[in-house]
N, C-alpha and C positions, 0 to 999 in steps of 0.2 A: 730897646723899645718893645713892647707887647704888640704882637701882631693882631690885626682885627679878628683873624679865625680862632684865636685863643680866647680873645674877649668875648666872641660870640659863643664860644663852648662854655665859658664860665656862667655867663648869662642864662644860657640854656639849662645848666646844671642847677641854678638857683631858682629859675622858673619851675621846673619840673618838680623839684623838692618841695617849694612852696604848694603847687597843686597837688601833691601825692599827700602832704599834712592835710590840706584842706579838704580833700575828699574824703579821707580815712576819718576826719573830724565829724563831718556832716553825715558820713556813713552810719555813725553811732545815732545821729537823730534821725536819719531815714529807716533804720532798723527799727525803731521804736513807733515810728509812724506807721510803717507797713505792718508790723505786729498788732497796733490799734486797729488798723483797717481791716484786717483778715479777722480779728476778733471783736468787731463792731464797737469799738472804744474811740476816745478823741486822741489820746497820746499826749505828749508833751506840749502845754499851751500856756504856760505862765511865764517863761523867760522870752519876753520880746513877741512881736505879732507872730500867732501861730505856734510859738515855741522855738521861734527860728535861731535865737541866741543860746537855745540848750547846750549846744557842744561846748560853747564858751564858759558857761556856768559849771558845766562838768570838768572842764579843763582845769578852772580855778578852785574847783573843790579839791582835785588831786593835788594841785601845788601846795594848798593850804594844809592838807591833812597832816597829821602827825607822821612821822617816818619813823617805823618800828624795825630793828634787826634784831632777831632771837639770839640771845646770849648763848645758845648751843649750836649756831649756825657756823658755817665757815664764811666769815664775813666778805673775803675778797671775791670767793666765787658766787657768793649771794648777790653781790652788786654786777658781777660781771655777766651773769645769766640774762637778765633783761636788755642788757646794752648789746649782745650779741644778737638776740631776738629782733630788736628794733634795727641795728645795723644791716643786717642781712636783709630783712624785710625792704628796705631802701635800696639796695644795692642792685637789685634786679631791674630796675627802672631804666638804667643807663643803656640797655641795648634794645630797648622798644623803639621802634620807629613811630613816633607820634605824629608824624605827617610828610609829605612828600618833600620838595626842594623850595625854599624862599630864594628868590634873586633880589638883592639889594645893592643899589649902585654899582650893577654890572656882575657882581660876584655871587656865587650861588652857595647857599648854606642848608645843609640837611637838618630836619628835625629830627635828628637820632644823635644821641651824643657819641657813642662809639658802635660802627657795623662790624662786630667781630665776625670773621667766617666761621667761628664755632659757637654761635649765640646760643642756640639751643643747648648745648653742653654748659655754657657759662650759667644758664638758667638753673640746671638740674645741679650743678656745682654749688650755687648760692643756696638754693633750697636744702641740699645734703647738708651744709654747714647751719642753717637754722635750726636745725633739731638740737643741736649742741646746747644752743640757750636756753631750751626747755630742760633737758636732761641736767645741765649744769645746776640750774634753779632749783630745781626739785630735789636733787641730791643735797645741795648746800644749804637747803633748808632745815634738814636733820628732823624730818615730819614724815611719818609713814605714809599719811594721805599725799604728801608732795611727791614722796618717792615713787608712790604707786601711779600717779599720774603720769611722772616723768617717764616710767618704764613703759605705761602703755603708749604715750607719744612716740616713743623712739620705735617700739616694735610696730605701730600702726603706721608711722612714715615711710619706715624701711620696707614693709611689706608692699604699700602700694607705690612707692618708687618704682618697684620692679615693673607692675603692669603698665605704669605711665611710660617708663623707658621703652617698652617693648611697643607701645602704641606710637612712640615717636620714630622707631626703627621704619615702620611701614610707612610713615609719613614722609620721612627723608626719602626712601625709595621712590616715593610719588615725585616729589620735588626736585631731588636730586641736590640738595643744598643745605646747609645748617645756620647759614645768614638769615637772621629776621627782616634785613633790609630787602634781601633777594626775594623772599618768601613774599613780602607784602608788594614788591614790584611785579611779580610774574602773576599775581591774582587782578590785575588791573584791566586785563583784556585787550583786544585790539581796537584800532579807531572805528572799525565798522561794527563793532560789538557792543551793544546798549547794556547788557548785562556782564557782570564779572564773573570770572572763573573761580569761584570760592574754593577752597580746598575740601570743606565739609561735604561737596558734592562727591569727591573723590574718596574720601575717608569718612564716611558716616559712623563706621564702628570704631574706628580710632578715636573721631571726635567724642563719642560716648564715652568711652573708656578712659580718656583724658579729663573728659569733665567730671566724671565719678571720682577719679583719683586726685583731682584738685580740691574737691570738697574736703577728701580725707586729709590732704597735705596740709588744707587751712584749719583744720579740726573744727570744721563747721558741721552742725547737726545734716543729717544724721549719724554722724561721725565724730562727734565732740564727746568721746569716751576720756581723752586725756583730762579733762575738766568737769566730769560728771559730778554735779552737784549733789544729787541724791545719794551718791557713793561715796565720794570722795572730798566732800565739803566745797573746796574750790579748785581740786587737782594740783597741777604742779605750782600753782601761783597762790596756794592757801596761807602761806605766812606772809605774804608781800602786802605792801601799804604804800599810800602816797605816789609818787611818780613812777617808781618801780614796778607797781602794778598796771599803772598806766602805759608804761612802756610795752608789757605783754599784751595788754587789750588793745593798745593801739596798733601793733605790730601784727594782730590778727587782721585788723580792718585793711591794713596796708597790703598785707599777703593777699587779701581777698580782690582788691583793686588792680595789683599786679597780676594776679591769676586771671580777672576779667580780661585785662590787657593783651595777656599773651594767647588767650583764648580766641580773642577778636582778630589777632595778628595772624595766628596760625591758620584758622580754620574760616574766618569770615572775612576775609579782604584786607583786613587792618583799615587803613585810611582811604581804601577805595570804596567807591560808592557807585550804584547803577548810573548809566548815561552820562557818567563823568567826562567821556571822551567826546560826546555829542552836543556839549551845552555851548561850546565856542566861546568859553570864558579865559580871562587871563590865566597864566600858569600860577601866579600867586594867589589869585582868587581861589580856584581849584584846590589848591594846597590849603588855604585856611578853611574852606568848606570840608576837604577831607578830614582835617584835625577834628572838626566839628562831629562827623560822621562817626570817626573812631570812638570818640568821647560817649556818644549815643549808644553804640554797642556796648561800651563798658559799664553804662549805666544801666541798660538792659539785663547785664549778667549779674551786676550787684544787686539788682532787685531779684534776679532769679535765686541767688544764694539765699537771700533774705526770705523767699517765698518757700522754698524749701525748707528752712528752719522752722517755721510756723505751720507746716503743713505735715510732714512726716516725723513720726517719734523715733526716738534715739535706737539704735542697734544694740542688743547684746554684744559684749566682747567675743564670743564665740560666732555670733552671725557675721561679725565684721571682719574677722580672720578667715571665716569660710568664703565669704565674697572675694574677697582681696587674692587669696590663693587658690582656690577651687573653681572660680568662675571667671574673674576679670584676667588673670595671666594665662590660662587657656584661651580665651577668646583673644588676648593680644597676639598670641602665637600663630592662632589660626588666621588672623588678620595679616599677619606677616607673609605665612605662606600664599593666601589668597592673592594679596598684591604684588608679590613675586612673581605668580603665575600669570598674572594679568600684564604685568611688564614684559615678560619673555613673550607672551603670544602675539602682544600689539607692538 
């Protein structure tokens, strides 16, 4: 007989999977609406009221388009590349605490699929695997533009993962744990504290480095050199069409959603919100409100990703590498020393 705990976890997996796909789909709509707002345009307005059905129309278009696989490509790897990109994008969501604890029929259920004691390392491992989807797809296309885009992507991600990892070392020195569940819980504050002790207060430089590296890891402007249209046609997915292209584009928005969730969890309290301990509400009500607060933070960071895209121009590739190796990595190392010194003195 299947236990209620296992049934709950399966339901939670399905719900988070569907929410992730829904958010990613409507991030494409939001991207075009934000761009239109910043450029004093209307944006999509034909498919449904205010263009609200545009993501469904785009998805149907991808499904109905002719699927083309170049004769000169490595067909197996050509198909495998977008699959890896999509799979790794979805895997990171399992360790994010989406809320506190729900009590149902006297039993407590956590709104987190898996609370790993090495949760941050798991995120880095999944992100590291994700670059293989881009590299394999670019190489298997047997196209020089795709290959150049894949090389750029691999070099960029490896470079910025170093600075991101170093920023996390200082973060772990501050929190003393790698578990995202524990990191969220320790930002709740005490009973007499109206405001939460968010980690961004203790690690402002680490947050800034992590945020910049998140842009680079997601291939978002101004770090979208792997798919630079003016130089590489479409970058690593030049030869892709139909749902294989859709997987690559969808994976980018899922990565943006997951990155926003990780940033909110690590530095901005996760599902915790101000005055949560002083409202006198039922625990289940606070949990539901906390989940809503987490998604509000995620929506803000998604908007921030889009805002930056339509505000800052793309870097040259030498500028991108200069920022990663000569500015962010030294700053991250300095942050480690300063954090360690503060921990010793206090």
